[in-house]
C-alpha positions as CSV (number, residue, x, y, z in Angstrom):
1,X,-34.1,-26.7,327.4
2,X,-34.4,-30.5,326.6
3,X,-34.1,-32.1,323.1
4,X,-36.3,-35.3,323.4
5,X,-34.8,-36.5,320.2
6,X,-31.1,-37.2,321.3
7,X,-31.7,-40.0,323.9
8,X,-31.8,-43.6,323.1
9,X,-34.2,-44.7,325.7
10,X,-38.0,-44.7,325.4
11,X,-38.0,-42.6,328.5
12,X,-35.6,-39.8,327.5
13,X,-35.5,-37.9,330.6
14,X,-34.8,-40.9,332.8
15,X,-31.2,-41.0,331.3
16,X,-30.4,-37.7,332.8
17,X,-30.1,-39.4,336.3
18,X,-28.8,-42.8,335.2
19,X,-25.0,-43.6,335.5
20,X,-23.9,-46.8,333.7
21,X,-27.4,-48.1,334.1
22,X,-27.8,-47.2,337.7
23,X,-30.2,-44.6,339.1
24,X,-28.6,-41.7,340.8
25,X,-30.5,-39.0,342.7
26,X,-29.0,-35.5,341.9
27,X,-29.3,-32.3,339.9
28,X,-28.4,-31.8,336.4
29,X,-26.0,-29.0,335.5
30,X,-27.8,-27.1,332.8
31,X,-26.3,-23.8,331.9
32,X,-28.9,-23.4,329.2
33,X,-31.8,-23.4,331.7
34,X,-33.2,-20.0,332.4
35,X,-34.2,-20.9,336.0
36,X,-34.1,-23.7,338.5
37,X,-36.6,-26.3,337.4
38,X,-37.7,-29.8,338.5
39,X,-40.5,-32.0,337.5
40,X,-43.1,-33.1,340.2
41,X,-42.2,-36.7,339.7
42,X,-38.5,-36.1,339.9
43,X,-39.1,-34.1,343.1
44,X,-41.2,-36.8,344.6
45,X,-38.4,-39.3,343.9
46,X,-35.8,-37.2,345.7
47,X,-38.2,-36.6,348.7
48,X,-38.8,-40.3,349.0
49,X,-35.3,-41.7,348.3
50,X,-33.1,-38.9,349.7
51,X,-34.8,-36.5,352.0
52,X,-37.0,-38.7,354.1
53,X,-34.2,-41.3,354.8
54,X,-32.0,-38.4,355.9
55,X,-34.8,-36.9,357.8
56,X,-34.6,-33.6,355.8
57,X,-38.1,-33.7,354.4
58,X,-39.4,-31.4,357.2
59,X,-37.3,-28.6,355.8
60,X,-39.0,-28.5,352.4
61,X,-40.7,-25.1,351.7
62,X,-43.2,-24.1,349.1
63,X,-44.1,-20.7,347.9
64,X,-46.4,-19.4,345.0
65,X,-45.0,-18.9,341.5
66,X,-46.6,-17.4,338.5
67,X,-43.6,-18.3,336.1
68,X,-44.4,-19.9,332.8
69,X,-42.0,-22.1,330.8
70,X,-41.5,-23.4,327.3
71,X,-39.1,-25.9,325.9
72,X,-39.9,-28.7,328.2
73,X,-43.2,-29.6,326.4
74,X,-45.0,-28.3,323.3
75,X,-47.0,-25.9,325.0
76,X,-46.2,-23.3,327.6
77,X,-46.5,-24.6,331.1
78,X,-47.3,-22.8,334.3
79,X,-45.3,-23.5,337.5
80,X,-47.1,-25.6,340.1
81,X,-45.1,-23.5,342.7
82,X,-41.7,-22.6,343.9
83,X,-40.0,-25.3,346.1
84,X,-37.0,-25.1,348.2
85,X,-35.4,-28.2,349.8
86,X,-32.1,-29.2,351.3
87,X,-29.5,-31.1,349.3
88,X,-26.5,-33.0,350.7
89,X,-23.3,-31.9,349.2
90,X,-19.9,-33.1,350.1
91,X,-18.1,-30.9,352.8
92,X,-21.0,-28.5,353.1
93,X,-23.1,-28.5,356.2
94,X,-26.0,-26.5,354.7
95,X,-27.0,-26.3,351.1
96,X,-30.3,-25.9,349.5
97,X,-32.0,-26.0,345.9
98,X,-34.9,-23.7,344.9
99,X,-36.7,-24.3,341.7
100,X,-40.1,-24.0,339.9
101,X,-42.0,-27.2,339.8
102,X,-43.6,-28.4,336.7
103,X,-46.3,-31.2,336.3
104,X,-48.0,-32.9,333.2
105,X,-45.7,-33.8,330.4
106,X,-42.8,-32.2,332.3
107,X,-43.3,-34.0,335.5
108,X,-40.3,-36.2,334.9
109,X,-38.0,-33.3,334.2
110,X,-34.8,-33.7,336.3
111,X,-33.7,-31.0,338.7
112,X,-31.9,-28.3,336.5
113,X,-29.2,-26.2,337.9
114,X,-29.2,-23.0,335.7
115,X,-26.5,-20.7,334.7
116,X,-27.8,-18.0,337.0
117,X,-27.2,-20.1,340.0
118,X,-23.6,-21.1,338.9
119,X,-22.8,-17.5,338.3
120,X,-24.2,-16.3,341.7
121,X,-22.2,-18.9,343.6
122,X,-18.9,-18.3,341.5
123,X,-18.7,-21.8,340.4
124,X,-15.9,-23.2,338.3
125,X,-16.5,-26.5,336.3
126,X,-13.6,-28.7,335.1
127,X,-15.0,-31.0,332.4
128,X,-13.5,-34.3,331.9
129,X,-11.5,-33.9,335.0
130,X,-11.5,-37.7,335.7
131,X,-10.4,-40.4,333.4
132,X,-14.0,-41.8,333.0
133,X,-15.3,-38.4,331.9
134,X,-16.7,-37.3,335.1
135,X,-16.2,-33.6,335.9
136,X,-15.3,-31.5,338.9
137,X,-17.6,-28.6,340.2
138,X,-16.0,-26.1,342.4
139,X,-18.4,-24.1,344.6
140,X,-16.8,-20.8,345.8
141,X,-17.4,-20.0,349.4
142,X,-17.6,-16.6,351.1
143,X,-13.9,-17.1,352.1
144,X,-12.9,-17.3,348.6
145,X,-12.0,-21.1,348.9
146,X,-13.6,-23.7,346.9
147,X,-15.6,-26.7,348.0
148,X,-15.5,-29.4,345.3
149,X,-18.2,-31.9,344.0
150,X,-17.7,-34.6,341.5
151,X,-20.1,-34.4,338.6
152,X,-21.2,-37.8,337.3
153,X,-21.3,-38.3,333.5
154,X,-24.8,-39.8,332.9
155,X,-25.9,-42.2,330.2
156,X,-27.6,-39.1,328.4
157,X,-24.2,-37.4,328.3
158,X,-24.9,-34.7,330.9
159,X,-23.3,-33.9,334.2
160,X,-25.2,-34.9,337.4
161,X,-24.4,-33.6,340.9
162,X,-25.4,-36.1,343.5
163,X,-27.5,-34.6,346.4
164,X,-27.5,-37.4,349.1
165,X,-24.2,-36.6,350.8
166,X,-25.6,-35.1,354.0
167,X,-22.9,-34.8,356.7
168,X,-20.2,-36.3,354.4
169,X,-16.7,-34.9,354.2
170,X,-15.2,-34.1,350.8
171,X,-11.7,-34.5,349.4
172,X,-9.7,-31.5,350.8
173,X,-6.9,-32.1,348.4
174,X,-9.2,-31.3,345.5
175,X,-10.4,-28.2,347.3
176,X,-7.0,-26.9,347.7
177,X,-6.0,-27.8,344.1
178,X,-8.9,-25.8,342.7
179,X,-8.5,-23.0,345.1
180,X,-4.8,-22.7,344.3
181,X,-5.4,-22.9,340.6
182,X,-8.1,-20.3,340.6
183,X,-6.1,-17.8,342.8
184,X,-3.1,-18.2,340.3
185,X,-5.5,-17.6,337.3
186,X,-7.1,-14.6,339.1
187,X,-3.7,-13.1,339.9
188,X,-2.7,-13.4,336.2
189,X,-5.9,-11.9,335.1
190,X,-5.4,-9.0,337.4
191,X,-1.8,-8.6,336.2
192,X,-3.1,-8.6,332.6
193,X,-5.6,-6.0,333.3
194,X,-3.0,-3.8,334.9
195,X,-0.9,-4.2,331.8
196,X,-3.8,-3.0,329.7
197,X,-4.7,-6.4,328.0
198,X,-8.0,-6.3,326.2
199,X,-8.8,-9.9,327.3
200,X,-8.0,-9.7,330.9
201,X,-11.5,-9.0,332.1
202,X,-12.4,-12.7,331.4
203,X,-9.9,-13.8,334.0
204,X,-10.3,-11.4,336.9
205,X,-13.4,-12.4,338.8
206,X,-13.9,-11.0,342.3
207,X,-15.0,-13.1,345.4
208,X,-18.4,-13.2,346.8
209,X,-19.3,-10.8,349.6
210,X,-18.3,-11.7,353.0
211,X,-22.0,-11.9,354.2
212,X,-22.8,-14.5,351.7
213,X,-23.5,-17.7,353.6
214,X,-23.4,-21.4,352.5
215,X,-27.1,-21.9,352.7
216,X,-27.6,-19.6,349.8
217,X,-26.3,-22.1,347.5
218,X,-28.4,-22.4,344.1
219,X,-31.1,-20.1,345.3
C-alpha cells in the first residue's frame, strides 16, 4: 500500500500529512488500500489534536478485529482492533471513519480511505481542480446531491482530506456545481445506454438508497 522509497524525508509516512511544510490532520485518499487503515501513533495524534479539542473523543468506539495486513511493513501484521471515530467534514453534521489500527513499524501509517469506502458513498474526485493542484471530493448524499470537500495536495504527492471541520459550513456553490455536472453526466449516460452504446454503463450510476444516512460515511 505504501512505497517507502518514493519520499524524500527520513520519515516517509510523515509527508502524507504535511502540506507545504505544515502538519495537517486528516485522512489520505488511497484507492489502492484494501480496507480503512490507520497507525496507532497517527490515531493518537488525531485524538489529541482534533477530537479532544472538539470534545469528540467520547464518541470513539473500539471492536475486535482479526484482520491481517501486508504491504505496510515487511511482515504481515495483525490488526490491534477496529476503531470508529467522528471526523469533522465541511457541511456534514455527522461523519465517521472506521479502520483497522496497526502498531509496530506501521504505527505512523496515516489514516487511509480505501476504494471500497469511496464506492459505497458514491464519491466523485476531481483531480487538480484548484490551480495549486488541490482536488475536490464530492460525497454523494442520500438525496443524490453532493457535499464537497477540498483535498489538499501533500508534500508526498497524495491527497489529504482534513477532518477538523466540526460544525463548519462548506461552499454551497461547489456543491451545486458538482451535483449539476454529475446529473448531466448521468443523464447522458442513461441516454447512451438507451441508444445501445457499449460504453454507457461506465456513466450511468444510480443514487444511494433513501435510507442511507450521513453518519454511514466511510464505514
